[in-house]
N, C-alpha and C positions, 0 to 999 in steps of 0.2 A: 620423639616421645613414644615409648612402647605402649602397645595396646593393653587395656586392662585385663587382668587375669582374674576370673571369678571362681570362687569355691564356696561350698556350704560346710559349716561346722555344726554337728549335732553333739551336744554334751549333756552329761548327767552326773549326779553324785548321789550317794546313799549312805545311810547310817543305820545300823541295826541296834537301835536303842535311843538314838537322838538325845543326848550324845551316846555313842557306842562305837563298835568297830566300823570303820568307814572306808569308802573307796570311791574313785571316780572313773569315768570312761568318756572318751571323746573319739569321734570319727570325722575325718575330712572327706568330703564327697565332691565328685565332679558333677556340677549341676546339669551338664549337657547329657550325660549318660546315666547318672545315678550310681556310678561305680565308686566304692570306697577307695580313696587314695592313700590314707594313712589311718592307723588306730593308735590310741594311747590309753593306758589304764594303770592305776596304781592303788595299792592299799596304803592308807595314810594314818593308820592307828585310830585312836579314839577321837572322834570329832562329831560335829552336828551335821545334819543334812545340808544346811546352808553353806557351811564351810566346804563340804565335799563338792557341792554344785559349783561353787566358785573355782575350786581347784580344777574341776573338769573343764570349765570355760578356759582357764589359763592354759591348760594342756592342749586344748583344741586349737586355740589361737596360735600357740607356739608351734604346734605341728604344721599348721597351714603356712606360717612364715618360713619354717625350715624347708618345706617342699619347694618354695619359690624364692630363694634367698636374693635373687637379682631383680625381683619384680618391683621392689621399692614401693613407692606410692601408687603404682599401677595395680597392686593386689587389692581385690575387693572380697571381703568375707561376709557372708550372711549367716549369722548364728541362729540356730533353732534350738530352743530348750523348753522343757515343760515346767520350769521354775519361773513363775511370774515375778517372784521377788527379784531374782537376778536380772531378768529381762527388763523389768521396770526400772530398777536401780541403774543398770548400765545404760539404759536409754535416757536417763536423766529425768524421768518423770516422778520417781520416788526418791526421797532423801535417804541417805545411808546413815543410820544412827548407831547401829551396833558396833562397838569398838573392834570386834573380830572381823567384821565385814569390810571396814574401811581400807585396811592395807591390802586385802585381797582384791577389792575393786580397783584400787590404784595399780596393782600389778597387772590386772587384766587390761586396763586402759593403756598401759605403757607398752604392751607387746606390739601393737600396730597403731598408726595414727587413727584417732577417733573417727575421722571422716571416711576411713576405709572399712569400717565395721558397722553393720546394721543388725538389729535384733528382732526376733519374732517368737512369740509364745506359741507352742504347739501342744496338743493333748498328749498325755503320757503314751497312749497307744501308738503314736507316730514317732516316738523316740526310743523304740525298742532296741535298736543297735547299741546306742550309748548306754542304755539301762543295763543291757546284758553285759557289756564290758565292765561297768561298775560292779555288778554282782560277781563277775569272774574275779575281779581284783579283791573283793571282800572274801570270797571263797579261798583264794590263794593265801591271804593274810591269816585266815582262820587255821589253815593247814601249815603255817609257818614257812611259806615259800613266796617267791615273787611272781607276779603275773608275767607270762611270756606270750608275746604276740603269735609265735609259731604254734602255740597250743590253743589259741582262741577259736571258738566256734560261733562268736557273736554275729559275724557276717552271714553265717549259714542260718542262724536262728531268726535274723531280721527278715521282715517281709521283702519280697522282690520290689525293686524300684525301677521306675523309668526315669525320665528326666525330672530333675527336682526344680520346681518353680521357685522363684524368689519374688513373692508378691509385694507390691508397695505397702509400706506400713499403714495399718488402719489408724484412724484418729480415735482417741479415747482409750481408757484403760482396758487391757486385755481381759476377757472374761465378762465384759459388760456389753450392753445392748449395741452401742455404736460400733465397736470393734467386731462383735460377734456376727452382725448381719452380713458383713462382707464375706466372712469365712463360711457362713451358712450357704450363701449363693455359690461359692467356689466348691464346697463339699457336694452340694446337690448336682452341680454341673459335672464335676469330676466323676461321680458315681455313674453318670449316664454317658460318659465319653463325649460330652459336648462342651462348647464354650459356655462360660457363665452367663445366665440370662440377665437381661437388664433388670434394674431394681423394680421398675413398674410392671414387669412381667411376673416376677416371683412374688412380690408383695403389692398387688394392684390396689389402687384406691377406689372404693366403690363410689358410684354416682350418688349425689344427694338423694336421700329418701329410699335408696335401694339397699336391702340388707346385705351385709358383707358375709358371704358364705365361703370365702377362700381359706379361712383358717378355722376349721371345725373344732369343736370341743372334743376332748378325749372321750371316746365312747365308754359308757358304763359297762362294767364287767358283766358279761352274759347277755348284753343287749343285742337284739336282732336288728337294731336300727343303725348299725354302723354304716357310715357313708361309703359307697362304692364309686370307683373311678374307672373309666374305660382303660383297657390295656394300653400302656405306652403313654398315658396322659401324665403331664407334669404334676407331681405331688407337691403340695405346699402346706405350710403350717407345721408346727413342731410335732403335733400328734400323728401326722400322716407321712413323715419322712423317715423311712426305715434306715436309711444310710446314716442318720445321726445317732442311732443306737438308743438304748435306754438311758434316760438322764439320771444324774444324782439329784434326788429330790430332797430338799432341806425343808422340813416342817418346823416352823419357828414358833416356839411357845414362850410367851412372856411369863415370867414367874408370877406366883400368886401374890396377893396383897401382903404388905407389912403394915406396921402402925403408921408409917410415914406416907403410904400410898394415898389414902383418901384425903389427906391434908395437902396433897400436891406439893410436897417438899422435895427439894433436890436430894436425891439419894443415889450416889454413884459408888465408885470403887475407892474413894478417899475418905469415906465417912465411917459410920459405926458398924457396918455390915449387919443390918437387922435380920432377925428371923421372921418367918411367916407368922402372921396373926392367925387367930382362929378362923377368920373368914378366908384368909389365904390358904390355910391347910384344907379347908373344904373345897376351895377352887382346885387345888392340886389333885384332890381325890376325884373330883368330877372329870378333870382332864384325863386322869388315869383310866377311869371307866370308859371314857370316849375312845381312847387309843386302844384299850383292850378289846372293845367291840369291833373296831375297824380291823385290827390285826395286820396293819400295813407297815408299822415302824419296825425297822430291822436293827438300828443302832441308836444309841443315845449319847449326845455330847453336851456338856453343861459348862456354863460360866463357873469360875471358882467361888463366887460369892454365895453366902449361906442360903439366901432366899431361893436361888436357882438350884443349888444342890438339893435342898429339901423338896422342891417341886419335882426335880428329876427323879429323886429317890422314890416318890410316890408312884410315878409312871413306871419306873424300872421294876419296882416290886410287883406291879400288876402284870408286866410283860415278861418277867424273868430275864431281864437284860442287865448287863453291867453299864455303868456310867463312866464315860471318859471325860476328863476335864481338859478344857482348852483355855489358856489364859487370854487368848485373843478375843474371847466372847464376853469379857467383863464389861461392866458399864463404864461410861465416861467418868474420869476423876473431875469432880466439880469444884475442887479447891476449897476456897473459903466459903463457898455457897452451900456446902454440904449441910443438910438439915434445915435450910431456910426455905420459906415459901418464895414465890416469885415476887410478891409485894415487899417482903422483908429485904430481899436482894436489891430491889429497885431503890428502897430507902437508903440502904447502906452503901451500895456499890453501883449507883445509877449510871455513871459514865462507862464503867467497865461492862455492865450489862448491855447497854446500848451498842457498844463496840462489838460485843460477842454476838448479838443478834444480827449485826450488819455484815460480819465476815466469818467464814468457816476457819480462817487461820488465827483467829483471836481466841486465846485461852481464858477460862474463868479466873477471877481474882485469886492470887496466892499460889500460882503454879499448877493449875489444873490442866486438863487436856483440851486442845482445840478439836473441833469437829473434823478438821483435815487430818489430824493425828489419829483420831479414832477411826476414820475411814481407812487409813493405811493399815492399821492394826487389824481391823475387821476383815478387810479384803484379803490379807495374808492368811487369816484363819479360814476364811471361805475357801481359798485355793487349796490349803492343806486338806480340808475335809472333803472337798469335791474330788481331789486326786485319790484320797485314801478309800473313799466309798463310791467310786464310779458305778453307776447303775443301781444304787441302793437307795432306800428311803431312810433318812436320818433325822431324828428329832433333836433340834438344837434348843436347849432351854437357856434363855438369855434375857436381855433387858430391852428397854425402849430404844435407846440409841443404836445398838447393834442391829436390831431388827429393822428399824427404819432405814439404816444405812444400807443393809443388804437389798432392801426393796428399791431404794433410790438408785443404787448402782445398777441393779438389774434393768431398771427402766431407762437408764441414761438421763435421769432427772437432775436438775441443779441442786446444790446444797440447801438452798432455802426451802426446798420441798420437805425437809425434815420437820418444819414448823406447820406443815399442812396435812399431816397424817395424824389420825387418832389411833391410839394403841392402848386398849384396855388391859387391866390385869388379867392374866391367865388366858389372853386371847391367842388365836392361832392364825398364822400367815404361812404361805407356802411359796417357794421359788424352786423351779426345776432348772438344772444346769446340764447342758448337752455337751457332747464330746468336741464340738467345734468351737466351744468357748462362749456360746450364746446362753441367754437366760430367759425364762418365761415366768412371770408372776402369775400365780394361779389363785391366790386367796390372800385377803388382807383383813385383819382384825375381826375374825370370826369368833363370836362368843355364844353361839347357839348351844354349845355343850354345857354351858353354865346355867341355862334356864330350865 
């Protein structure tokens, strides 16, 4: 039996318009030396980002197989991509629902035996070679020509590599606390040229009754009380680790009140799409004053529903920013429960409500969305936004369930935690996302700006 041959595939895809002119790139790498063994890129016409990313994966796997045609089952491929959608779907943790994605995923799965391929999400900054190849392909398509490997400079533009490690897969969804902690330890250790420290060294547990000073709060701008550390001391905590870079900070603003809000009625994306009430418009204005005084928000992204668009417009008008709409930020579709109070729902659909409260996979009566489906949609929106606005502060104007879901995922908390968070109208919560995939919850349900 031949010895296993191991390679790393890095793949990416892009679309200038989503959908728009699209292309993909992939590179096969020797993990022992970090040297590229093969490159592939192609302009594919008008397509979405997701289609282009899947095409890049297929090309990378095909190139790896072509390099070692006699390896058979002994070939092991570790795929690294900055698309959490592709990584999660190909790893079997997310369902593939979009009809355009299913045949592409099937093609990718058929290139090599599933047991021969592992997947890892990496930050976009670590995927520059494949990203550059994809952009070269799109540039070629724009100019009416084919991409040529002999003319590519992607390998020159990519950062220098040493040996490429293939870490064991982390448990839990990429981008969330459980998976991110392992990558944080690896990132800190790699930056210092040392082996990854043990978990109890990097994140020590304080003795009972002793204040935990290992994770200092971010210093206030202009403060002279910033914590100092001895030269060469191990830095811990998100605010003190310069190798993690500036996070993408998502400021989560729940929309202002509608007529349904004070009555505690189910109001999702399958109902009447109500406008803000007079109280809600006042709350939106106070939020706008608050963010105007802070001056920290650089981008605004909103749910497509009217109450969020109106709230976002108030803030955008004060800050002089445009509002981008992301469908993934819409509220849960509550099906037949739309417009009903909890008590009315209990009376009419008692068994369905009990089942919904007991399982995140159960949808409301009449074809609404389960919490599991909402979590998948919201996580995909999160990943798009974090990738697009790395290092920036983005105001997300959205709803109760998306905000609670983002907080839950960041904490690595179970689905039932959704029922244990209070989230007031026009409240502010904040989560920061670092380049290693980890997240840090900084604020929850702040309403001080409304008083």
